PDB file of N, H, CA, C and O in Angstrom:
ATOM      1  N   MET A   1      15.459  22.266  -3.348  1.00  0.00           N
ATOM      2  CA  MET A   1      15.277  20.964  -4.206  1.00  0.00           C
ATOM      3  C   MET A   1      15.695  21.165  -5.464  1.00  0.00           C
ATOM      4  O   MET A   1      15.180  22.096  -6.085  1.00  0.00           O
ATOM      5  N   GLN A   2      16.618  20.417  -6.047  1.00  0.00           N
ATOM      6  H   GLN A   2      17.035  19.661  -5.543  1.00  0.00           H
ATOM      7  CA  GLN A   2      17.014  20.396  -7.156  1.00  0.00           C
ATOM      8  C   GLN A   2      16.315  19.691  -8.287  1.00  0.00           C
ATOM      9  O   GLN A   2      16.617  19.915  -9.459  1.00  0.00           O
ATOM     10  N   SER A   3      15.366  18.828  -7.928  1.00  0.00           N
ATOM     11  H   SER A   3      15.120  18.646  -6.975  1.00  0.00           H
ATOM     12  CA  SER A   3      14.579  18.303  -8.845  1.00  0.00           C
ATOM     13  C   SER A   3      13.257  17.452  -8.306  1.00  0.00           C
ATOM     14  O   SER A   3      13.314  16.811  -7.256  1.00  0.00           O
ATOM     15  N   ILE A   4      12.235  17.499  -9.008  1.00  0.00           N
ATOM     16  H   ILE A   4      12.188  18.019  -9.861  1.00  0.00           H
ATOM     17  CA  ILE A   4      11.032  16.911  -8.552  1.00  0.00           C
ATOM     18  C   ILE A   4      11.342  15.365  -8.150  1.00  0.00           C
ATOM     19  O   ILE A   4      10.571  14.825  -7.357  1.00  0.00           O
ATOM     20  N   ARG A   5      12.352  14.698  -8.628  1.00  0.00           N
ATOM     21  H   ARG A   5      12.978  15.136  -9.272  1.00  0.00           H
ATOM     22  CA  ARG A   5      12.623  13.366  -8.398  1.00  0.00           C
ATOM     23  C   ARG A   5      13.055  13.046  -6.937  1.00  0.00           C
ATOM     24  O   ARG A   5      13.213  11.900  -6.515  1.00  0.00           O
ATOM     25  N   HIS A   6      13.218  14.113  -6.258  1.00  0.00           N
ATOM     26  H   HIS A   6      13.089  15.043  -6.601  1.00  0.00           H
ATOM     27  CA  HIS A   6      13.722  14.111  -4.920  1.00  0.00           C
ATOM     28  C   HIS A   6      12.286  13.574  -4.155  1.00  0.00           C
ATOM     29  O   HIS A   6      12.285  12.929  -3.106  1.00  0.00           O
ATOM     30  N   ILE A   7      11.237  13.927  -4.809  1.00  0.00           N
ATOM     31  H   ILE A   7      11.238  14.451  -5.661  1.00  0.00           H
ATOM     32  CA  ILE A   7       9.906  13.798  -3.912  1.00  0.00           C
ATOM     33  C   ILE A   7       9.317  12.483  -4.472  1.00  0.00           C
ATOM     34  O   ILE A   7       8.753  11.795  -3.622  1.00  0.00           O
ATOM     35  N   TYR A   8       9.332  12.070  -5.540  1.00  0.00           N
ATOM     36  H   TYR A   8       9.790  12.629  -6.231  1.00  0.00           H
ATOM     37  CA  TYR A   8       8.775  11.082  -6.193  1.00  0.00           C
ATOM     38  C   TYR A   8       9.636   9.897  -6.512  1.00  0.00           C
ATOM     39  O   TYR A   8      10.722  10.072  -7.065  1.00  0.00           O
ATOM     40  N   LYS A   9       9.149   8.532  -6.149  1.00  0.00           N
ATOM     41  H   LYS A   9       8.267   8.390  -5.701  1.00  0.00           H
ATOM     42  CA  LYS A   9       9.954   7.625  -6.581  1.00  0.00           C
ATOM     43  C   LYS A   9       9.069   6.781  -7.637  1.00  0.00           C
ATOM     44  O   LYS A   9       7.851   6.930  -7.739  1.00  0.00           O
ATOM     45  N   ILE A  10       9.755   5.962  -8.335  1.00  0.00           N
ATOM     46  H   ILE A  10      10.744   5.840  -8.252  1.00  0.00           H
ATOM     47  CA  ILE A  10       9.114   5.356  -9.417  1.00  0.00           C
ATOM     48  C   ILE A  10       9.495   3.835  -9.332  1.00  0.00           C
ATOM     49  O   ILE A  10      10.642   3.405  -9.214  1.00  0.00           O
ATOM     50  N   GLY A  11       8.235   3.021  -9.420  1.00  0.00           N
ATOM     51  H   GLY A  11       7.303   3.370  -9.516  1.00  0.00           H
ATOM     52  CA  GLY A  11       8.412   1.722  -8.960  1.00  0.00           C
ATOM     53  C   GLY A  11       7.859   0.763 -10.237  1.00  0.00           C
ATOM     54  O   GLY A  11       7.547   1.246 -11.325  1.00  0.00           O
ATOM     55  N   HIS A  12       7.802  -0.450  -9.969  1.00  0.00           N
ATOM     56  H   HIS A  12       8.056  -0.842  -9.085  1.00  0.00           H
ATOM     57  CA  HIS A  12       7.582  -1.274 -11.149  1.00  0.00           C
ATOM     58  C   HIS A  12       6.090  -1.069 -11.664  1.00  0.00           C
ATOM     59  O   HIS A  12       5.260  -0.492 -10.961  1.00  0.00           O
ATOM     60  N   GLY A  13       5.772  -1.601 -13.003  1.00  0.00           N
ATOM     61  H   GLY A  13       6.446  -2.070 -13.575  1.00  0.00           H
ATOM     62  CA  GLY A  13       4.539  -1.294 -13.586  1.00  0.00           C
ATOM     63  C   GLY A  13       4.198  -0.089 -13.756  1.00  0.00           C
ATOM     64  O   GLY A  13       4.922   0.841 -13.400  1.00  0.00           O
ATOM     65  N   PRO A  14       2.820   0.106 -14.436  1.00  0.00           N
ATOM     66  CA  PRO A  14       2.268   1.231 -15.026  1.00  0.00           C
ATOM     67  C   PRO A  14       1.810   2.172 -13.872  1.00  0.00           C
ATOM     68  O   PRO A  14       1.823   3.393 -14.027  1.00  0.00           O
ATOM     69  N   SER A  15       1.440   1.638 -12.817  1.00  0.00           N
ATOM     70  H   SER A  15       1.429   0.646 -12.691  1.00  0.00           H
ATOM     71  CA  SER A  15       1.113   2.589 -11.668  1.00  0.00           C
ATOM     72  C   SER A  15       2.146   2.314 -10.566  1.00  0.00           C
ATOM     73  O   SER A  15       2.253   1.169 -10.128  1.00  0.00           O
ATOM     74  N   SER A  16       2.892   3.286 -10.112  1.00  0.00           N
ATOM     75  H   SER A  16       2.805   4.216 -10.468  1.00  0.00           H
ATOM     76  CA  SER A  16       3.921   2.941  -8.996  1.00  0.00           C
ATOM     77  C   SER A  16       3.202   2.946  -7.591  1.00  0.00           C
ATOM     78  O   SER A  16       3.646   2.249  -6.679  1.00  0.00           O
ATOM     79  N   SER A  17       2.123   3.715  -7.433  1.00  0.00           N
ATOM     80  H   SER A  17       1.762   4.281  -8.174  1.00  0.00           H
ATOM     81  CA  SER A  17       1.228   3.636  -6.131  1.00  0.00           C
ATOM     82  C   SER A  17       0.799   2.414  -5.869  1.00  0.00           C
ATOM     83  O   SER A  17       0.568   2.093  -4.703  1.00  0.00           O
ATOM     84  N   HIS A  18       0.616   1.500  -6.951  1.00  0.00           N
ATOM     85  H   HIS A  18       0.803   1.760  -7.898  1.00  0.00           H
ATOM     86  CA  HIS A  18       0.152  -0.060  -6.621  1.00  0.00           C
ATOM     87  C   HIS A  18       1.418  -1.108  -6.500  1.00  0.00           C
ATOM     88  O   HIS A  18       1.349  -2.315  -6.272  1.00  0.00           O
ATOM     89  N   THR A  19       2.549  -0.338  -6.706  1.00  0.00           N
ATOM     90  H   THR A  19       2.605   0.644  -6.891  1.00  0.00           H
ATOM     91  CA  THR A  19       3.711  -1.267  -6.074  1.00  0.00           C
ATOM     92  C   THR A  19       4.575  -0.744  -5.218  1.00  0.00           C
ATOM     93  O   THR A  19       5.295  -1.557  -4.639  1.00  0.00           O
ATOM     94  N   MET A  20       4.756   0.717  -4.895  1.00  0.00           N
ATOM     95  H   MET A  20       4.172   1.378  -5.366  1.00  0.00           H
ATOM     96  CA  MET A  20       5.735   1.024  -3.867  1.00  0.00           C
ATOM     97  C   MET A  20       5.070   0.833  -2.427  1.00  0.00           C
ATOM     98  O   MET A  20       5.810   0.516  -1.496  1.00  0.00           O
ATOM     99  N   ALA A  21       3.880   0.989  -2.235  1.00  0.00           N
ATOM    100  H   ALA A  21       3.278   1.246  -2.992  1.00  0.00           H
ATOM    101  CA  ALA A  21       3.135   0.947  -1.014  1.00  0.00           C
ATOM    102  C   ALA A  21       3.125  -0.519  -0.737  1.00  0.00           C
ATOM    103  O   ALA A  21       3.469  -0.758   0.421  1.00  0.00           O
ATOM    104  N   PRO A  22       2.869  -1.449  -1.364  1.00  0.00           N
ATOM    105  CA  PRO A  22       2.711  -2.935  -1.035  1.00  0.00           C
ATOM    106  C   PRO A  22       4.189  -3.362  -0.849  1.00  0.00           C
ATOM    107  O   PRO A  22       4.386  -4.203   0.028  1.00  0.00           O
ATOM    108  N   ARG A  23       5.183  -2.937  -1.501  1.00  0.00           N
ATOM    109  H   ARG A  23       5.023  -2.254  -2.213  1.00  0.00           H
ATOM    110  CA  ARG A  23       6.511  -3.191  -1.350  1.00  0.00           C
ATOM    111  C   ARG A  23       6.988  -2.665  -0.075  1.00  0.00           C
ATOM    112  O   ARG A  23       7.680  -3.426   0.602  1.00  0.00           O
ATOM    113  N   SER A  24       6.715  -1.386   0.412  1.00  0.00           N
ATOM    114  H   SER A  24       6.153  -0.768  -0.138  1.00  0.00           H
ATOM    115  CA  SER A  24       7.040  -0.863   1.540  1.00  0.00           C
ATOM    116  C   SER A  24       6.531  -1.507   2.946  1.00  0.00           C
ATOM    117  O   SER A  24       7.137  -1.635   4.009  1.00  0.00           O
ATOM    118  N   ALA A  25       5.174  -1.876   2.570  1.00  0.00           N
ATOM    119  H   ALA A  25       4.681  -1.772   1.706  1.00  0.00           H
ATOM    120  CA  ALA A  25       4.504  -2.755   3.744  1.00  0.00           C
ATOM    121  C   ALA A  25       5.376  -4.110   3.939  1.00  0.00           C
ATOM    122  O   ALA A  25       5.872  -4.432   5.019  1.00  0.00           O
ATOM    123  N   SER A  26       5.477  -4.768   2.881  1.00  0.00           N
ATOM    124  H   SER A  26       5.074  -4.506   2.004  1.00  0.00           H
ATOM    125  CA  SER A  26       6.356  -5.974   2.936  1.00  0.00           C
ATOM    126  C   SER A  26       7.522  -5.831   3.748  1.00  0.00           C
ATOM    127  O   SER A  26       7.734  -6.566   4.712  1.00  0.00           O
ATOM    128  N   SER A  27       8.421  -4.745   3.324  1.00  0.00           N
ATOM    129  H   SER A  27       8.249  -4.149   2.540  1.00  0.00           H
ATOM    130  CA  SER A  27       9.717  -4.961   4.008  1.00  0.00           C
ATOM    131  C   SER A  27       9.335  -4.384   5.492  1.00  0.00           C
ATOM    132  O   SER A  27      10.193  -4.624   6.342  1.00  0.00           O
ATOM    133  N   ILE A  28       8.411  -3.806   5.849  1.00  0.00           N
ATOM    134  H   ILE A  28       7.714  -3.611   5.159  1.00  0.00           H
ATOM    135  CA  ILE A  28       8.130  -3.548   7.403  1.00  0.00           C
ATOM    136  C   ILE A  28       7.707  -4.596   8.032  1.00  0.00           C
ATOM    137  O   ILE A  28       8.017  -4.785   9.208  1.00  0.00           O
ATOM    138  N   PHE A  29       6.796  -5.587   7.222  1.00  0.00           N
ATOM    139  H   PHE A  29       6.544  -5.433   6.267  1.00  0.00           H
ATOM    140  CA  PHE A  29       6.372  -6.838   7.970  1.00  0.00           C
ATOM    141  C   PHE A  29       7.384  -8.112   8.256  1.00  0.00           C
ATOM    142  O   PHE A  29       7.372  -8.988   9.121  1.00  0.00           O
ATOM    143  N   LEU A  30       8.334  -7.807   7.061  1.00  0.00           N
ATOM    144  H   LEU A  30       8.344  -7.095   6.358  1.00  0.00           H
ATOM    145  CA  LEU A  30       9.586  -8.712   7.282  1.00  0.00           C
ATOM    146  C   LEU A  30      10.493  -8.560   8.202  1.00  0.00           C
ATOM    147  O   LEU A  30      11.132  -9.475   8.722  1.00  0.00           O
ATOM    148  N   ARG A  31      10.593  -7.300   8.460  1.00  0.00           N
ATOM    149  H   ARG A  31      10.074  -6.557   8.039  1.00  0.00           H
ATOM    150  CA  ARG A  31      11.750  -6.749   9.606  1.00  0.00           C
ATOM    151  C   ARG A  31      11.150  -7.142  10.765  1.00  0.00           C
ATOM    152  O   ARG A  31      11.855  -7.653  11.636  1.00  0.00           O
ATOM    153  N   ARG A  32       9.614  -6.954  10.993  1.00  0.00           N
ATOM    154  H   ARG A  32       9.042  -6.540  10.286  1.00  0.00           H
ATOM    155  CA  ARG A  32       9.108  -7.138  12.260  1.00  0.00           C
ATOM    156  C   ARG A  32       8.715  -8.556  12.779  1.00  0.00           C
ATOM    157  O   ARG A  32       8.523  -8.782  13.974  1.00  0.00           O
ATOM    158  N   TYR A  33       8.613  -9.461  11.832  1.00  0.00           N
ATOM    159  H   TYR A  33       8.769  -9.278  10.862  1.00  0.00           H
ATOM    160  CA  TYR A  33       8.482 -10.667  11.936  1.00  0.00           C
ATOM    161  C   TYR A  33       9.538 -11.641  10.898  1.00  0.00           C
ATOM    162  O   TYR A  33       9.059 -12.328   9.995  1.00  0.00           O
ATOM    163  N   PRO A  34      10.801 -11.590  11.136  1.00  0.00           N
ATOM    164  CA  PRO A  34      11.581 -12.321  10.260  1.00  0.00           C
ATOM    165  C   PRO A  34      11.621 -13.816  10.253  1.00  0.00           C
ATOM    166  O   PRO A  34      11.807 -14.487   9.238  1.00  0.00           O
ATOM    167  N   GLY A  35      11.408 -14.354  11.619  1.00  0.00           N
ATOM    168  H   GLY A  35      11.257 -13.809  12.443  1.00  0.00           H
ATOM    169  CA  GLY A  35      11.195 -15.809  11.787  1.00  0.00           C
ATOM    170  C   GLY A  35       9.748 -16.570  11.127  1.00  0.00           C
ATOM    171  O   GLY A  35       9.631 -17.795  11.154  1.00  0.00           O
ATOM    172  N   ALA A  36       8.881 -15.833  10.650  1.00  0.00           N
ATOM    173  H   ALA A  36       8.976 -14.838  10.628  1.00  0.00           H
ATOM    174  CA  ALA A  36       7.838 -16.453  10.471  1.00  0.00           C
ATOM    175  C   ALA A  36       7.711 -17.406   9.549  1.00  0.00           C
ATOM    176  O   ALA A  36       8.202 -17.231   8.434  1.00  0.00           O
ATOM    177  N   GLY A  37       7.099 -18.451   9.834  1.00  0.00           N
ATOM    178  H   GLY A  37       6.699 -18.594  10.739  1.00  0.00           H
ATOM    179  CA  GLY A  37       6.976 -19.739   8.864  1.00  0.00           C
ATOM    180  C   GLY A  37       6.543 -19.599   7.674  1.00  0.00           C
ATOM    181  O   GLY A  37       7.086 -20.244   6.776  1.00  0.00           O
ATOM    182  N   ARG A  38       5.536 -18.784   7.407  1.00  0.00           N
ATOM    183  H   ARG A  38       5.094 -18.260   8.136  1.00  0.00           H
ATOM    184  CA  ARG A  38       4.729 -18.399   6.270  1.00  0.00           C
ATOM    185  C   ARG A  38       4.118 -16.997   6.253  1.00  0.00           C
ATOM    186  O   ARG A  38       3.900 -16.446   7.332  1.00  0.00           O
ATOM    187  N   TYR A  39       3.867 -16.466   5.258  1.00  0.00           N
ATOM    188  H   TYR A  39       4.044 -16.914   4.382  1.00  0.00           H
ATOM    189  CA  TYR A  39       3.183 -15.241   5.015  1.00  0.00           C
ATOM    190  C   TYR A  39       1.921 -15.361   4.213  1.00  0.00           C
ATOM    191  O   TYR A  39       1.830 -16.146   3.268  1.00  0.00           O
ATOM    192  N   ARG A  40       0.925 -14.555   4.611  1.00  0.00           N
ATOM    193  H   ARG A  40       0.999 -13.918   5.378  1.00  0.00           H
ATOM    194  CA  ARG A  40      -0.065 -14.429   3.694  1.00  0.00           C
ATOM    195  C   ARG A  40      -0.411 -12.863   3.332  1.00  0.00           C
ATOM    196  O   ARG A  40      -0.480 -12.040   4.244  1.00  0.00           O
ATOM    197  N   VAL A  41      -0.589 -12.551   2.201  1.00  0.00           N
ATOM    198  H   VAL A  41      -0.534 -13.220   1.460  1.00  0.00           H
ATOM    199  CA  VAL A  41      -0.814 -11.400   1.813  1.00  0.00           C
ATOM    200  C   VAL A  41      -2.375 -11.139   1.132  1.00  0.00           C
ATOM    201  O   VAL A  41      -2.723 -11.921   0.247  1.00  0.00           O
ATOM    202  N   THR A  42      -3.168 -10.208   1.482  1.00  0.00           N
ATOM    203  H   THR A  42      -2.886  -9.573   2.201  1.00  0.00           H
ATOM    204  CA  THR A  42      -4.431 -10.048   1.112  1.00  0.00           C
ATOM    205  C   THR A  42      -4.633  -8.516   0.728  1.00  0.00           C
ATOM    206  O   THR A  42      -4.551  -7.538   1.471  1.00  0.00           O
ATOM    207  N   LEU A  43      -4.853  -8.559  -0.319  1.00  0.00           N
ATOM    208  H   LEU A  43      -4.920  -9.353  -0.923  1.00  0.00           H
ATOM    209  CA  LEU A  43      -5.090  -6.911  -0.904  1.00  0.00           C
ATOM    210  C   LEU A  43      -6.430  -6.429  -0.758  1.00  0.00           C
ATOM    211  O   LEU A  43      -7.345  -7.253  -0.757  1.00  0.00           O
ATOM    212  N   HIS A  44      -6.693  -5.108  -0.624  1.00  0.00           N
ATOM    213  H   HIS A  44      -5.950  -4.438  -0.624  1.00  0.00           H
ATOM    214  CA  HIS A  44      -7.981  -4.524  -0.438  1.00  0.00           C
ATOM    215  C   HIS A  44      -8.158  -3.474  -1.304  1.00  0.00           C
ATOM    216  O   HIS A  44      -7.205  -2.814  -1.719  1.00  0.00           O
ATOM    217  N   GLY A  45      -9.359  -3.255  -1.626  1.00  0.00           N
ATOM    218  H   GLY A  45     -10.133  -3.791  -1.289  1.00  0.00           H
ATOM    219  CA  GLY A  45      -9.687  -1.896  -2.379  1.00  0.00           C
ATOM    220  C   GLY A  45      -9.212  -1.993  -3.790  1.00  0.00           C
ATOM    221  O   GLY A  45      -9.302  -2.989  -4.507  1.00  0.00           O
ATOM    222  N   SER A  46      -8.600  -0.623  -4.157  1.00  0.00           N
ATOM    223  H   SER A  46      -8.527   0.186  -3.574  1.00  0.00           H
ATOM    224  CA  SER A  46      -8.107  -0.779  -5.595  1.00  0.00           C
ATOM    225  C   SER A  46      -6.782  -1.621  -5.831  1.00  0.00           C
ATOM    226  O   SER A  46      -6.515  -1.891  -7.002  1.00  0.00           O
ATOM    227  N   LEU A  47      -5.953  -2.047  -4.863  1.00  0.00           N
ATOM    228  H   LEU A  47      -6.170  -1.827  -3.912  1.00  0.00           H
ATOM    229  CA  LEU A  47      -5.017  -2.964  -5.067  1.00  0.00           C
ATOM    230  C   LEU A  47      -5.615  -4.213  -5.552  1.00  0.00           C
ATOM    231  O   LEU A  47      -5.189  -4.763  -6.568  1.00  0.00           O
ATOM    232  N   ALA A  48      -6.712  -4.736  -4.771  1.00  0.00           N
ATOM    233  H   ALA A  48      -7.058  -4.289  -3.946  1.00  0.00           H
ATOM    234  CA  ALA A  48      -7.209  -5.916  -4.953  1.00  0.00           C
ATOM    235  C   ALA A  48      -8.072  -6.025  -6.323  1.00  0.00           C
ATOM    236  O   ALA A  48      -8.180  -7.087  -6.936  1.00  0.00           O
ATOM    237  N   ALA A  49      -8.617  -4.922  -6.698  1.00  0.00           N
ATOM    238  H   ALA A  49      -8.529  -4.059  -6.200  1.00  0.00           H
ATOM    239  CA  ALA A  49      -9.286  -4.791  -7.911  1.00  0.00           C
ATOM    240  C   ALA A  49      -8.440  -4.621  -9.214  1.00  0.00           C
ATOM    241  O   ALA A  49      -8.881  -4.941 -10.318  1.00  0.00           O
ATOM    242  N   THR A  50      -7.205  -4.100  -9.013  1.00  0.00           N
ATOM    243  H   THR A  50      -6.847  -3.840  -8.117  1.00  0.00           H
ATOM    244  CA  THR A  50      -6.405  -3.704 -10.265  1.00  0.00           C
ATOM    245  C   THR A  50      -4.909  -4.182 -10.302  1.00  0.00           C
ATOM    246  O   THR A  50      -4.121  -3.930 -11.214  1.00  0.00           O
ATOM    247  N   GLY A  51      -4.619  -4.968  -9.083  1.00  0.00           N
ATOM    248  H   GLY A  51      -5.259  -5.172  -8.343  1.00  0.00           H
ATOM    249  CA  GLY A  51      -3.544  -5.255  -8.543  1.00  0.00           C
ATOM    250  C   GLY A  51      -2.659  -6.091  -9.560  1.00  0.00           C
ATOM    251  O   GLY A  51      -1.442  -5.911  -9.589  1.00  0.00           O
ATOM    252  N   LEU A  52      -3.263  -6.978 -10.369  1.00  0.00           N
ATOM    253  H   LEU A  52      -4.252  -7.124 -10.345  1.00  0.00           H
ATOM    254  CA  LEU A  52      -2.718  -7.968 -11.359  1.00  0.00           C
ATOM    255  C   LEU A  52      -2.379  -6.823 -12.596  1.00  0.00           C
ATOM    256  O   LEU A  52      -1.213  -6.781 -12.988  1.00  0.00           O
ATOM    257  N   GLY A  53      -3.102  -6.158 -13.040  1.00  0.00           N
ATOM    258  H   GLY A  53      -4.049  -6.193 -12.721  1.00  0.00           H
ATOM    259  CA  GLY A  53      -2.722  -5.142 -14.199  1.00  0.00           C
ATOM    260  C   GLY A  53      -1.768  -4.292 -13.814  1.00  0.00           C
ATOM    261  O   GLY A  53      -1.058  -3.754 -14.663  1.00  0.00           O
ATOM    262  N   HIS A  54      -1.613  -4.053 -12.510  1.00  0.00           N
ATOM    263  H   HIS A  54      -2.190  -4.490 -11.820  1.00  0.00           H
ATOM    264  CA  HIS A  54      -0.418  -2.976 -12.339  1.00  0.00           C
ATOM    265  C   HIS A  54       0.889  -3.553 -11.632  1.00  0.00           C
ATOM    266  O   HIS A  54       1.746  -2.877 -11.063  1.00  0.00           O
ATOM    267  N   LEU A  55       0.874  -4.723 -11.758  1.00  0.00           N
ATOM    268  H   LEU A  55       0.177  -5.272 -12.220  1.00  0.00           H
ATOM    269  CA  LEU A  55       2.012  -5.702 -11.412  1.00  0.00           C
ATOM    270  C   LEU A  55       2.182  -5.842  -9.890  1.00  0.00           C
ATOM    271  O   LEU A  55       3.258  -6.244  -9.447  1.00  0.00           O
ATOM    272  N   THR A  56       1.105  -5.507  -9.024  1.00  0.00           N
ATOM    273  H   THR A  56       0.231  -5.180  -9.384  1.00  0.00           H
ATOM    274  CA  THR A  56       1.229  -5.561  -7.515  1.00  0.00           C
ATOM    275  C   THR A  56       1.697  -6.951  -7.146  1.00  0.00           C
ATOM    276  O   THR A  56       2.467  -7.086  -6.195  1.00  0.00           O
ATOM    277  N   ASP A  57       1.257  -8.038  -7.875  1.00  0.00           N
ATOM    278  H   ASP A  57       0.631  -7.929  -8.647  1.00  0.00           H
ATOM    279  CA  ASP A  57       1.643  -9.347  -7.602  1.00  0.00           C
ATOM    280  C   ASP A  57       2.960  -9.647  -7.877  1.00  0.00           C
ATOM    281  O   ASP A  57       3.457 -10.563  -7.221  1.00  0.00           O
ATOM    282  N   VAL A  58       3.759  -8.982  -8.846  1.00  0.00           N
ATOM    283  H   VAL A  58       3.355  -8.239  -9.378  1.00  0.00           H
ATOM    284  CA  VAL A  58       5.097  -9.219  -9.128  1.00  0.00           C
ATOM    285  C   VAL A  58       6.008  -8.486  -8.057  1.00  0.00           C
ATOM    286  O   VAL A  58       6.992  -9.026  -7.552  1.00  0.00           O
ATOM    287  N   THR A  59       5.708  -7.582  -7.849  1.00  0.00           N
ATOM    288  H   THR A  59       4.908  -7.143  -8.260  1.00  0.00           H
ATOM    289  CA  THR A  59       6.387  -6.690  -6.726  1.00  0.00           C
ATOM    290  C   THR A  59       6.229  -7.400  -5.264  1.00  0.00           C
ATOM    291  O   THR A  59       7.200  -7.306  -4.513  1.00  0.00           O
ATOM    292  N   LEU A  60       5.253  -7.995  -4.877  1.00  0.00           N
ATOM    293  H   LEU A  60       4.464  -8.071  -5.487  1.00  0.00           H
ATOM    294  CA  LEU A  60       5.163  -8.586  -3.658  1.00  0.00           C
ATOM    295  C   LEU A  60       5.894  -9.971  -3.802  1.00  0.00           C
ATOM    296  O   LEU A  60       6.585 -10.269  -2.828  1.00  0.00           O
ATOM    297  N   ARG A  61       5.867 -10.850  -4.818  1.00  0.00           N
ATOM    298  H   ARG A  61       5.306 -10.608  -5.610  1.00  0.00           H
ATOM    299  CA  ARG A  61       6.855 -11.878  -5.007  1.00  0.00           C
ATOM    300  C   ARG A  61       7.949 -11.550  -4.885  1.00  0.00           C
ATOM    301  O   ARG A  61       8.618 -12.264  -4.139  1.00  0.00           O
ATOM    302  N   GLU A  62       8.574 -10.476  -5.466  1.00  0.00           N
ATOM    303  H   GLU A  62       8.030  -9.895  -6.072  1.00  0.00           H
ATOM    304  CA  GLU A  62       9.931 -10.089  -5.399  1.00  0.00           C
ATOM    305  C   GLU A  62      10.286  -9.641  -3.938  1.00  0.00           C
ATOM    306  O   GLU A  62      11.391  -9.859  -3.440  1.00  0.00           O
ATOM    307  N   ALA A  63       9.182  -8.947  -3.239  1.00  0.00           N
ATOM    308  H   ALA A  63       8.284  -8.771  -3.644  1.00  0.00           H
ATOM    309  CA  ALA A  63       9.596  -8.594  -1.786  1.00  0.00           C
ATOM    310  C   ALA A  63       9.609  -9.616  -0.859  1.00  0.00           C
ATOM    311  O   ALA A  63      10.123  -9.438   0.245  1.00  0.00           O
ATOM    312  N   PHE A  64       9.022 -10.837  -1.229  1.00  0.00           N
ATOM    313  H   PHE A  64       8.605 -10.982  -2.127  1.00  0.00           H
ATOM    314  CA  PHE A  64       9.077 -12.072  -0.393  1.00  0.00           C
ATOM    315  C   PHE A  64       9.963 -13.053  -0.862  1.00  0.00           C
ATOM    316  O   PHE A  64       9.940 -14.199  -0.415  1.00  0.00           O
ATOM    317  N   ASP A  65      10.722 -12.693  -1.708  1.00  0.00           N
ATOM    318  H   ASP A  65      10.741 -11.762  -2.072  1.00  0.00           H
ATOM    319  CA  ASP A  65      11.678 -13.672  -2.513  1.00  0.00           C
ATOM    320  C   ASP A  65      12.546 -14.337  -1.355  1.00  0.00           C
ATOM    321  O   ASP A  65      13.216 -13.689  -0.552  1.00  0.00           O
ATOM    322  N   GLY A  66      12.432 -15.781  -1.386  1.00  0.00           N
ATOM    323  H   GLY A  66      11.887 -16.308  -2.039  1.00  0.00           H
ATOM    324  CA  GLY A  66      13.055 -16.561  -0.709  1.00  0.00           C
ATOM    325  C   GLY A  66      12.487 -16.755   0.870  1.00  0.00           C
ATOM    326  O   GLY A  66      13.005 -17.398   1.783  1.00  0.00           O
ATOM    327  N   GLU A  67      11.317 -16.018   0.866  1.00  0.00           N
ATOM    328  H   GLU A  67      10.896 -15.496   0.124  1.00  0.00           H
ATOM    329  CA  GLU A  67      10.473 -16.307   2.120  1.00  0.00           C
ATOM    330  C   GLU A  67       9.272 -17.383   1.585  1.00  0.00           C
ATOM    331  O   GLU A  67       9.358 -17.839   0.445  1.00  0.00           O
ATOM    332  N   ASN A  68       8.407 -17.675   2.271  1.00  0.00           N
ATOM    333  H   ASN A  68       8.337 -17.305   3.197  1.00  0.00           H
ATOM    334  CA  ASN A  68       7.422 -18.624   1.853  1.00  0.00           C
ATOM    335  C   ASN A  68       5.933 -17.811   2.036  1.00  0.00           C
ATOM    336  O   ASN A  68       5.115 -18.019   2.933  1.00  0.00           O
ATOM    337  N   PRO A  69       5.833 -16.927   1.042  1.00  0.00           N
ATOM    338  CA  PRO A  69       4.423 -16.389   1.164  1.00  0.00           C
ATOM    339  C   PRO A  69       3.222 -17.343   0.815  1.00  0.00           C
ATOM    340  O   PRO A  69       2.064 -16.935   0.904  1.00  0.00           O
TER     341      PRO A  69
END
């Protein structure tokens, strides 16, 4: 390994854990259900408690850009 950057990825906001996982889950969902007429996202646990402050809402809006969340 040349750098620790091969292991970690940096996402949006002050907490990458609150943006990388939701964005990844959104990508998986969009691939599985590309023709869905509407998408509804419900956050639980720490994502629900601190998501706005950690920009989880922003990364989800970006992930569903052009869709109908």
